[in-house]
Every structure is written in C-alpha cells, then in structure tokens.
C-alpha positions in Angstrom: 0.0 0.0 0.0 1.1 3.5 -0.6 0.8 6.4 1.8 1.0 10.1 1.3 2.4 11.8 4.5 2.0 15.5 4.8 4.0 17.1 7.6 4.4 20.7 8.7 7.5 21.8 10.6 7.0 23.1 14.1 7.6 26.8 14.5 11.1 28.0 15.5 14.5 28.1 14.1 15.9 25.6 16.6 13.3 23.0 15.6 14.3 23.5 11.9 18.0 23.2 12.6 17.5 20.0 14.7 15.2 18.5 12.0 17.8 19.1 9.4 20.6 17.6 11.5 18.5 14.5 12.1 17.6 14.2 8.4 21.3 14.4 7.4 22.2 11.6 9.8 19.1 9.3 9.5 17.9 10.0 6.0 14.6 8.7 4.7 12.7 5.6 5.9 12.7 2.5 3.9 10.0 2.4 1.2 10.1 6.2 0.6 9.6 6.7 -3.1 9.8 10.5 -3.1 9.9 13.6 -1.0 8.7 17.0 -1.9 9.1 20.3 -0.1 6.5 23.0 -0.5 7.6 26.5 -1.5 7.0 27.6 2.1 10.0 25.3 3.1 7.9 24.2 6.1 5.6 21.6 4.6 6.9 18.2 3.4 5.1 15.6 1.3 6.4 12.0 1.4 5.2 9.2 -0.8 5.9 5.9 0.9 5.2 2.3 -0.1 4.9 0.0 2.9 2.7 -2.6 4.5 2.2 -0.3 7.4 3.4 3.1 8.5 6.9 3.1 9.8 6.5 4.0 13.5 10.3 4.3 14.1 10.6 6.9 11.4 7.5 8.6 12.7 8.9 8.7 16.2 12.3 10.0 15.0 10.8 13.0 13.2 7.7 13.6 15.3 9.4 16.2 17.7 10.1 18.5 14.7 6.6 18.6 13.2 3.6 20.4 14.5 1.2 18.2 12.5 1.3 15.2 10.2 -1.4 13.7 8.1 -1.2 10.1 6.7 -3.4 9.3 3.7 -3.6 5.8 2.3 -3.7 6.0 -1.5 -4.2 3.7 -4.5 -3.3 4.2 -8.1 -6.0 5.5 -10.4 -5.7 2.7 -13.0 -7.9 0.3 -14.9 -8.7 -1.7 -11.7 -9.6 1.5 -9.8 -11.8 2.7 -12.7 -13.6 -0.7 -12.8 -14.3 -0.6 -9.1 -15.6 3.0 -9.3 -17.9 2.2 -12.2 -19.3 -0.8 -10.2 -19.8 1.4 -7.1 -21.5 4.1 -9.1 -23.8 1.5 -10.8 -24.8 0.4 -7.3 -25.9 3.9 -6.4 -29.1 3.6 -8.4 
C-alpha cells in the first residue's frame, strides 16, 4: 500500500535546525519513493510504499513537526476505474 504523508515543521529556528541535523544523519525511511518540499519550506510531502506506516521513522521525526497527516492512497488505474464504475452503478 502507498501512503502520502504531509508534515508541517513546528515553528522556531531551533526546531528547523534540529530536524535538518537528524535528516542528514538518519535519511529517509525504507519504502520512501519521493519527498517534496513545499515552496514555504515548512511543509513536506512524502510518498511511501509500505505494508504499514513506519513507527520508528514517525517517532524519529515527530518532535520536529507540529502536525502530520497520513493518507492511504491507491493508483488511479484500470482496476480502480472498474471498481468506481461498479460502485456508481450500485448507487441507483
């Protein structure tokens, strides 16, 4: 399963410095496909493929973020389209 994780840095220069230090030492969790930084340099979007969210990585970075949202996602492909068409047909 894939997850989109959206995290916002906690306020304060000290928090930002510490987060950067940890990132340079620890890096990204296993299964991370890509990481994006928003133009505000405070919001980060990770796309992760994993059987379950990595609690170790979450605990490592949690002190530096004021909020994080984890959204399970699936690919919009032929299987998804078929399932959506079946679901919509059942609405009638």
